[in-house]
C-alpha positions as a Python dict, from the first residue, in 0.01 Angstrom:
ca = {
    (1, 'M'): (0, 0, 0),
    (2, 'A'): (253, 69, 276),
    (3, 'W'): (-20, 121, 532),
    (4, 'L'): (-185, -209, 428),
    (5, 'F'): (143, -391, 472),
    (6, 'W'): (216, -250, 818),
    (7, 'V'): (-140, -289, 944),
    (8, 'S'): (-145, -653, 828),
    (9, 'I'): (196, -733, 978),
    (10, 'G'): (99, -557, 1300),
    (11, 'A'): (-221, -761, 1328),
    (12, 'I'): (-36, -1088, 1269),
    (13, 'V'): (233, -1007, 1524),
    (14, 'Y'): (-22, -893, 1782),
    (15, 'V'): (-251, -1197, 1752),
    (16, 'Y'): (23, -1460, 1772),
    (17, 'A'): (286, -1287, 1989),
    (18, 'G'): (165, -957, 2133),
    (19, 'Y'): (-156, -1093, 2280),
    (20, 'P'): (19, -1376, 2472),
    (21, 'V'): (268, -1121, 2610),
    (22, 'L'): (-19, -893, 2712),
    (23, 'L'): (-190, -1183, 2891),
    (24, 'R'): (128, -1279, 3073),
    (25, 'V'): (182, -924, 3201),
    (26, 'W'): (-188, -885, 3287),
    (27, 'S'): (-195, -1210, 3482),
    (28, 'R'): (95, -1091, 3698),
    (29, 'V'): (-30, -738, 3755),
    (30, 'R'): (-404, -805, 3807),
    (31, 'P'): (-475, -1175, 3855),
    (32, 'K'): (-815, -1300, 3969),
    (33, 'P'): (-745, -1590, 4204),
    (34, 'L'): (-1016, -1839, 4289),
    (35, 'A'): (-1151, -1900, 4636),
    (36, 'A'): (-967, -2181, 4814),
    (37, 'P'): (-1137, -2514, 4732),
    (38, 'D'): (-1293, -2721, 5008),
    (39, 'P'): (-1147, -3075, 4983),
    (40, 'A'): (-1450, -3216, 5163),
    (41, 'R'): (-1694, -3068, 4916),
    (42, 'E'): (-1831, -3337, 4684),
    (43, 'P'): (-2123, -3201, 4482),
    (44, 'G'): (-2345, -3429, 4280),
    (45, 'V'): (-2229, -3463, 3921),
    (46, 'A'): (-2410, -3573, 3604),
    (47, 'I'): (-2177, -3691, 3326),
    (48, 'V'): (-2329, -3658, 2979),
    (49, 'I'): (-2198, -3840, 2671),
    (50, 'A'): (-2353, -3792, 2329),
    (51, 'A'): (-2275, -4102, 2124),
    (52, 'R'): (-2350, -4202, 1768),
    (53, 'N'): (-2237, -4547, 1652),
    (54, 'E'): (-1985, -4582, 1936),
    (55, 'A'): (-2046, -4946, 2025),
    (56, 'A'): (-1676, -5031, 2002),
    (57, 'R'): (-1565, -4755, 2237),
    (58, 'L'): (-1841, -4728, 2496),
    (59, 'P'): (-1756, -5031, 2719),
    (60, 'A'): (-1405, -4906, 2792),
    (61, 'R'): (-1529, -4549, 2830),
    (62, 'I'): (-1805, -4635, 3073),
    (63, 'D'): (-1574, -4862, 3274),
    (64, 'N'): (-1330, -4572, 3297),
    (65, 'L'): (-1601, -4343, 3435),
    (66, 'L'): (-1723, -4605, 3683),
    (67, 'R'): (-1371, -4635, 3826),
    (68, 'L'): (-1317, -4263, 3887),
    (69, 'D'): (-1214, -4155, 4234),
    (70, 'Y'): (-1549, -4001, 4325),
    (71, 'P'): (-1844, -4120, 4539),
    (72, 'A'): (-2061, -4347, 4327),
    (73, 'D'): (-2379, -4221, 4492),
    (74, 'K'): (-2299, -3868, 4374),
    (75, 'Q'): (-2245, -3963, 4011),
    (76, 'Q'): (-2498, -3998, 3735),
    (77, 'I'): (-2375, -4123, 3399),
    (78, 'I'): (-2601, -4037, 3106),
    (79, 'V'): (-2537, -4174, 2759),
    (80, 'V'): (-2750, -4038, 2478),
    (81, 'S'): (-2755, -4250, 2163),
    (82, 'D'): (-2797, -4005, 1877),
    (83, 'G'): (-2981, -4230, 1636),
    (84, 'S'): (-2712, -4497, 1642),
    (85, 'T'): (-2742, -4767, 1377),
    (86, 'D'): (-2476, -5005, 1511),
    (87, 'D'): (-2483, -5208, 1835),
    (88, 'T'): (-2463, -4902, 2062),
    (89, 'M'): (-2797, -4971, 2231),
    (90, 'A'): (-2716, -5340, 2277),
    (91, 'V'): (-2388, -5245, 2446),
    (92, 'L'): (-2562, -4993, 2671),
    (93, 'E'): (-2816, -5255, 2778),
    (94, 'R'): (-2534, -5422, 2974),
    (95, 'Y'): (-2504, -5108, 3186),
    (96, 'R'): (-2870, -5060, 3268),
    (97, 'G'): (-2895, -4974, 3636),
    (98, 'V'): (-2562, -4790, 3653),
    (99, 'V'): (-2600, -4578, 3339),
    (100, 'D'): (-2903, -4375, 3233),
    (101, 'V'): (-2957, -4449, 2865),
    (102, 'I'): (-3150, -4224, 2629),
    (103, 'D'): (-3230, -4357, 2283),
    (104, 'A'): (-3284, -4037, 2085),
    (105, 'P'): (-3364, -3998, 1716),
    (106, 'A'): (-3074, -3877, 1503),
    (107, 'G'): (-3058, -3502, 1545),
    (108, 'G'): (-2693, -3416, 1599),
    (109, 'K'): (-2472, -3373, 1901),
    (110, 'A'): (-2633, -3050, 2021),
    (111, 'L'): (-2980, -3203, 2056),
    (112, 'A'): (-2830, -3511, 2220),
    (113, 'L'): (-2659, -3290, 2478),
    (114, 'N'): (-2985, -3105, 2538),
    (115, 'A'): (-3156, -3437, 2610),
    (116, 'G'): (-2876, -3542, 2842),
    (117, 'V'): (-2881, -3221, 3044),
    (118, 'A'): (-3261, -3240, 3071),
    (119, 'A'): (-3221, -3582, 3236),
    (120, 'A'): (-2952, -3464, 3481),
    (121, 'R'): (-3038, -3491, 3848),
    (122, 'H'): (-2739, -3301, 3986),
    (123, 'D'): (-2634, -2936, 3986),
    (124, 'I'): (-2303, -2987, 3805),
    (125, 'V'): (-2305, -3129, 3452),
    (126, 'V'): (-1984, -3276, 3307),
    (127, 'Y'): (-1951, -3315, 2932),
    (128, 'A'): (-1741, -3599, 2795),
    (129, 'D'): (-1684, -3785, 2469),
    (130, 'A'): (-1678, -4157, 2399),
    (131, 'R'): (-1321, -4162, 2271),
    (132, 'Q'): (-1110, -4011, 2550),
    (133, 'V'): (-1043, -4137, 2901),
    (134, 'F'): (-1027, -3946, 3230),
    (135, 'A'): (-751, -3963, 3489),
    (136, 'P'): (-880, -4115, 3816),
    (137, 'D'): (-897, -3778, 3996),
    (138, 'A'): (-1028, -3583, 3696),
    (139, 'L'): (-1378, -3546, 3835),
    (140, 'R'): (-1260, -3417, 4175),
    (141, 'E'): (-1033, -3164, 4007),
    (142, 'L'): (-1300, -3060, 3761),
    (143, 'V'): (-1558, -2976, 4029),
    (144, 'A'): (-1316, -2819, 4280),
    (145, 'P'): (-1329, -2463, 4135),
    (146, 'F'): (-1707, -2458, 4172),
    (147, 'G'): (-1644, -2386, 4540),
    (148, 'D'): (-1603, -2028, 4419),
    (149, 'P'): (-1957, -1896, 4355),
    (150, 'R'): (-1827, -1675, 4071),
    (151, 'V'): (-1731, -1983, 3866),
    (152, 'G'): (-1994, -2101, 3621),
    (153, 'A'): (-1792, -2350, 3415),
    (154, 'V'): (-1459, -2533, 3433),
    (155, 'T'): (-1256, -2684, 3153),
    (156, 'G'): (-995, -2950, 3209),
    (157, 'E'): (-675, -3030, 3022),
    (158, 'L'): (-669, -3267, 2726),
    (159, 'L'): (-331, -3437, 2696),
    (160, 'L'): (-248, -3551, 2345),
    (161, 'D'): (4, -3820, 2266),
    (162, 'A'): (171, -3560, 2043),
    (163, 'E'): (280, -3354, 2344),
    (164, 'S'): (588, -3401, 2562),
    (165, 'P'): (660, -3776, 2553),
    (166, 'C'): (813, -3779, 2901),
    (167, 'R'): (520, -3603, 3061),
    (168, 'R'): (268, -3810, 2867),
    (169, 'R'): (428, -4138, 2969),
    (170, 'R'): (447, -4026, 3332),
    (171, 'D'): (80, -3925, 3335),
    (172, 'R'): (-19, -4248, 3162),
    (173, 'R'): (177, -4459, 3412),
    (174, 'T'): (13, -4276, 3702),
    (175, 'W'): (-329, -4322, 3548),
    (176, 'D'): (-271, -4692, 3480),
    (177, 'R'): (-127, -4756, 3828),
    (178, 'R'): (-408, -4583, 4015),
    (179, 'A'): (-699, -4701, 3804),
    (180, 'G'): (-565, -5041, 3703),
    (181, 'L'): (-694, -4994, 3352),
    (182, 'R'): (-531, -5187, 3069),
    (183, 'A'): (-674, -5202, 2719),
    (184, 'S'): (-709, -5559, 2601),
    (185, 'A'): (-578, -5677, 2265),
    (186, 'S'): (-930, -5707, 2133),
    (187, 'D'): (-1007, -5350, 2238),
    (188, 'R'): (-702, -5227, 2055),
    (189, 'R'): (-799, -5417, 1741),
    (190, 'G'): (-1149, -5275, 1762),
    (191, 'D'): (-1036, -4915, 1795),
    (192, 'D'): (-1021, -4678, 1501),
    (193, 'R'): (-744, -4599, 1261),
    (194, 'R'): (-598, -4338, 1493),
    (195, 'R'): (-480, -4614, 1725),
    (196, 'T'): (-318, -4824, 1456),
    (197, 'V'): (-152, -4560, 1238),
    (198, 'R'): (107, -4323, 1378),
    (199, 'S'): (20, -3955, 1330),
    (200, 'T'): (229, -3792, 1058),
    (201, 'I'): (178, -3442, 1202),
    (202, 'A'): (210, -3513, 1573),
    (203, 'D'): (497, -3272, 1646),
    (204, 'G'): (321, -2974, 1491),
    (205, 'I'): (-7, -3049, 1665),
    (206, 'G'): (170, -3094, 1998),
    (207, 'L'): (337, -2753, 1978),
    (208, 'Y'): (21, -2579, 1866),
    (209, 'W'): (-192, -2745, 2135),
    (210, 'K'): (52, -2644, 2409),
    (211, 'Y'): (46, -2287, 2278),
    (212, 'E'): (-334, -2286, 2290),
    (213, 'K'): (-340, -2424, 2643),
    (214, 'D'): (-97, -2156, 2760),
    (215, 'L'): (-339, -1894, 2629),
    (216, 'R'): (-627, -2068, 2802),
    (217, 'R'): (-434, -2080, 3130),
    (218, 'L'): (-350, -1709, 3114),
    (219, 'E'): (-703, -1607, 3014),
    (220, 'S'): (-839, -1805, 3306),
    (221, 'A'): (-598, -1630, 3543),
    (222, 'I'): (-731, -1285, 3453),
    (223, 'G'): (-1098, -1376, 3433),
    (224, 'S'): (-1237, -1631, 3192),
    (225, 'T'): (-1107, -1856, 2919),
    (226, 'L'): (-1284, -1840, 2583),
    (227, 'G'): (-1446, -2178, 2551),
    (228, 'A'): (-1371, -2523, 2682),
    (229, 'T'): (-1226, -2857, 2578),
    (230, 'G'): (-1520, -3064, 2458),
    (231, 'A'): (-1368, -3385, 2594),
    (232, 'I'): (-1363, -3262, 2955),
    (233, 'Y'): (-1558, -2963, 3085),
    (234, 'A'): (-1830, -2894, 3337),
    (235, 'M'): (-2083, -2621, 3409),
    (236, 'R'): (-2361, -2538, 3649),
    (237, 'R'): (-2681, -2691, 3521),
    (238, 'A'): (-2874, -2375, 3606),
    (239, 'L'): (-2664, -2179, 3355),
    (240, 'F'): (-2719, -2417, 3064),
    (241, 'R'): (-2937, -2294, 2781),
    (242, 'P'): (-3056, -2546, 2521),
    (243, 'L'): (-2830, -2547, 2219),
    (244, 'P'): (-2961, -2486, 1867),
    (245, 'A'): (-2982, -2807, 1667),
    (246, 'D'): (-2714, -2699, 1418),
    (247, 'T'): (-2459, -2590, 1679),
    (248, 'I'): (-2107, -2669, 1561),
    (249, 'L'): (-1900, -2579, 1869),
    (250, 'D'): (-2103, -2658, 2177),
    (251, 'D'): (-1786, -2635, 2386),
    (252, 'V'): (-1747, -2268, 2289),
    (253, 'L'): (-2108, -2153, 2267),
    (254, 'A'): (-2217, -2292, 2606),
    (255, 'P'): (-1917, -2151, 2801),
    (256, 'M'): (-1944, -1809, 2632),
    (257, 'R'): (-2308, -1795, 2736),
    (258, 'V'): (-2187, -1858, 3091),
    (259, 'V'): (-1951, -1561, 3059),
    (260, 'L'): (-2231, -1339, 2924),
    (261, 'S'): (-2434, -1438, 3231),
    (262, 'G'): (-2167, -1283, 3453),
    (263, 'Y'): (-1982, -1597, 3564),
    (264, 'R'): (-1624, -1711, 3509),
    (265, 'V'): (-1507, -2000, 3294),
    (266, 'V'): (-1179, -2126, 3437),
    (267, 'F'): (-913, -2372, 3329),
    (268, 'N'): (-792, -2642, 3570),
    (269, 'E'): (-496, -2828, 3425),
    (270, 'R'): (-512, -3088, 3703),
    (271, 'A'): (-836, -3225, 3559),
    (272, 'R'): (-694, -3443, 3283),
    (273, 'A'): (-822, -3645, 2993),
    (274, 'F'): (-614, -3837, 2738),
    (275, 'D'): (-647, -3858, 2363),
    (276, 'R'): (-449, -3908, 2042),
    (277, 'A'): (-353, -3644, 1787),
    (278, 'A'): (-514, -3629, 1444),
    (279, 'V'): (-369, -3902, 1226),
    (280, 'D'): (-283, -3679, 929),
    (281, 'A'): (-310, -3329, 784),
    (282, 'D'): (-649, -3401, 625),
    (283, 'A'): (-804, -3487, 960),
    (284, 'E'): (-648, -3181, 1121),
    (285, 'A'): (-764, -2960, 833),
    (286, 'R'): (-1122, -3084, 876),
    (287, 'R'): (-1104, -3003, 1246),
    (288, 'K'): (-978, -2651, 1179),
    (289, 'V'): (-1239, -2582, 912),
    (290, 'R'): (-1506, -2696, 1156),
    (291, 'T'): (-1360, -2469, 1425),
    (292, 'L'): (-1356, -2166, 1194),
    (293, 'A'): (-1711, -2230, 1079),
    (294, 'G'): (-1822, -2274, 1438),
    (295, 'N'): (-1670, -1942, 1544),
    (296, 'Y'): (-1850, -1761, 1262),
    (297, 'Q'): (-2172, -1932, 1368),
    (298, 'I'): (-2129, -1822, 1729),
    (299, 'L'): (-2113, -1459, 1616),
    (300, 'A'): (-2453, -1506, 1451),
    (301, 'L'): (-2599, -1685, 1754),
    (302, 'E'): (-2458, -1449, 2018),
    (303, 'P'): (-2392, -1107, 1857),
    (304, 'T'): (-2369, -949, 2204),
    (305, 'L'): (-2018, -1093, 2220),
    (306, 'L'): (-1919, -801, 1997),
    (307, 'A'): (-2049, -543, 2246),
    (308, 'P'): (-1779, -439, 2497),
    (309, 'W'): (-2043, -319, 2745),
    (310, 'R'): (-2207, -662, 2746),
    (311, 'N'): (-1910, -896, 2707),
    (312, 'P'): (-1679, -890, 3013),
    (313, 'V'): (-1401, -1059, 2810),
    (314, 'W'): (-1444, -844, 2501),
    (315, 'L'): (-1073, -764, 2458),
    (316, 'Q'): (-978, -1131, 2491),
    (317, 'Y'): (-1254, -1235, 2252),
    (318, 'V'): (-1151, -985, 1986),
    (319, 'S'): (-781, -1067, 2027),
    (320, 'H'): (-814, -1446, 2035),
    (321, 'K'): (-1127, -1552, 1847),
    (322, 'L'): (-1187, -1267, 1603),
    (323, 'G'): (-815, -1219, 1554),
    (324, 'R'): (-780, -1581, 1437),
    (325, 'L'): (-1069, -1536, 1194),
    (326, 'A'): (-895, -1232, 1046),
    (327, 'M'): (-554, -1397, 1004),
    (328, 'P'): (-605, -1551, 655),
    (329, 'Y'): (-703, -1210, 522),
    (330, 'A'): (-413, -1040, 699),
    (331, 'L'): (-168, -1291, 550),
    (332, 'L'): (-305, -1240, 200),
    (333, 'A'): (-296, -863, 239),
    (334, 'A'): (62, -868, 368),
    (335, 'F'): (174, -1084, 76),
    (336, 'A'): (-3, -868, -185),
    (337, 'A'): (140, -550, -35),
    (338, 'S'): (490, -703, -26),
    (339, 'V'): (468, -790, -396),
    (340, 'A'): (357, -436, -483),
    (341, 'L'): (623, -266, -268),
    (342, 'A'): (920, -501, -310),
    (343, 'A'): (1088, -280, -571),
    (344, 'S'): (1051, 35, -364),
    (345, 'H'): (1248, -59, -51),
    (346, 'A'): (1468, -339, 79),
    (347, 'V'): (1240, -390, 381),
    (348, 'Y'): (951, -497, 160),
    (349, 'A'): (1176, -711, -59),
    (350, 'I'): (1306, -895, 248),
    (351, 'A'): (952, -936, 377),
    (352, 'L'): (844, -1082, 44),
    (353, 'A'): (1138, -1322, 39),
    (354, 'A'): (1061, -1434, 393),
    (355, 'Q'): (697, -1501, 306),
    (356, 'V'): (787, -1692, -10),
    (357, 'L'): (1033, -1902, 190),
    (358, 'F'): (770, -1967, 457),
    (359, 'Y'): (513, -2085, 204),
    (360, 'L'): (771, -2297, 23),
    (361, 'L'): (864, -2468, 350),
    (362, 'A'): (495, -2524, 419),
    (363, 'G'): (462, -2683, 75),
    (364, 'V'): (762, -2909, 134),
    (365, 'G'): (616, -3007, 470),
    (366, 'A'): (288, -3097, 301),
    (367, 'V'): (468, -3315, 46),
    (368, 'L'): (667, -3492, 317),
    (369, 'E'): (353, -3545, 523),
    (370, 'F'): (175, -3690, 221),
    (371, 'A'): (465, -3930, 160),
    (372, 'A'): (471, -4034, 525),
    (373, 'R'): (98, -4092, 517),
    (374, 'R'): (129, -4311, 211),
    (375, 'R'): (396, -4519, 385),
    (376, 'E'): (172, -4555, 692),
    (377, 'D'): (-121, -4659, 472),
    (378, 'V'): (91, -4925, 304),
    (379, 'R'): (223, -5048, 637),
    (380, 'A'): (-127, -5064, 789),
    (381, 'A'): (-261, -5253, 486),
    (382, 'Q'): (6, -5523, 501),
    (383, 'P'): (-117, -5839, 678),
    (384, 'A'): (79, -5955, 978),
    (385, 'I'): (290, -6264, 905),
    (386, 'G'): (464, -6509, 1136),
    (387, 'P'): (840, -6558, 1160),
    (388, 'D'): (837, -6873, 944),
    (389, 'A'): (652, -6695, 665),
    (390, 'Q'): (889, -6402, 697),
    (391, 'I'): (1194, -6631, 658),
    (392, 'A'): (1036, -6802, 359),
    (393, 'R'): (968, -6466, 198),
    (394, 'E'): (1326, -6353, 251),
    (395, 'V'): (1465, -6679, 108),
    (396, 'A'): (1241, -6649, -197),
}
């Protein structure tokens, strides 16, 4: 049992602390800098959005893309309606002539992306979602690293409202000032629940997301990052391989195929998109379950990722992706071993107490989050009332 305990603890410490330290040292000792970008280089870009029932969001999203600081004659915006049953196609009709619209039968995001890439006329394909918005210079920054012929894909930075408030507000002010974009009151009313209910888990998501982006930045510095941010990434069209219809994580599968082809996938934090954090723990849990399932699926679709002689980022892949998949089992094994060994030595007893305390705090956090969510639900359900009605209510 002792060996199980120490192996499990060692794996946990390595994945969450040792691996980031290794990356930091590696990036200083043997970095792989990119070739200097050519500011005058403006390659043609095809922006692909897969949309299903996004009629409420698409006008603001398309307007955002049309106002980007990039030559209009070198942009192609492609919106693929994935069997939408709302007014998505009616909304897109207003943009005929400036947006290429594909009305595809419902088949899932992967098939919609395949259709969009097949319609692309330019060598660089940018993938975007209907919900987020780009900073004005996002497209320029996203394509800049392609000046290095070793780069096959580039991922930008997604800034969540759960991150540093000061930085977020500064970035938002810059974006608003340069682009002149202001959401109207009707747009805000038409947006989803995420824009009307404050996230009850924002702080935790913000810390975790910053941790993940630090890993991505360091992995990029030594070679390639392991995947991309689905809201803002780009790749050479020639390297794209059609995605299977049931693909869960297109933004991991497609970039890892680029890596297996011998090209780099790099992270450019100056290419920015903006989004909101998950509104509650349930939404975040669904996202994480989807991510875990997608990573298992990728192993089945691309088993060569497990071969160190075929995968140039094998150590990073094992440490980051496979390590995360192994963590639930390592945590269970460490807890079981601690229970079995607690009576034999103070070290194991302390370890057991620490784990019990950790899980208790997690439970308390879940209860507090549930209570906060209930309060937000009640607040959101209450109709807005005028000042006269409010005074009458208070008098009554």
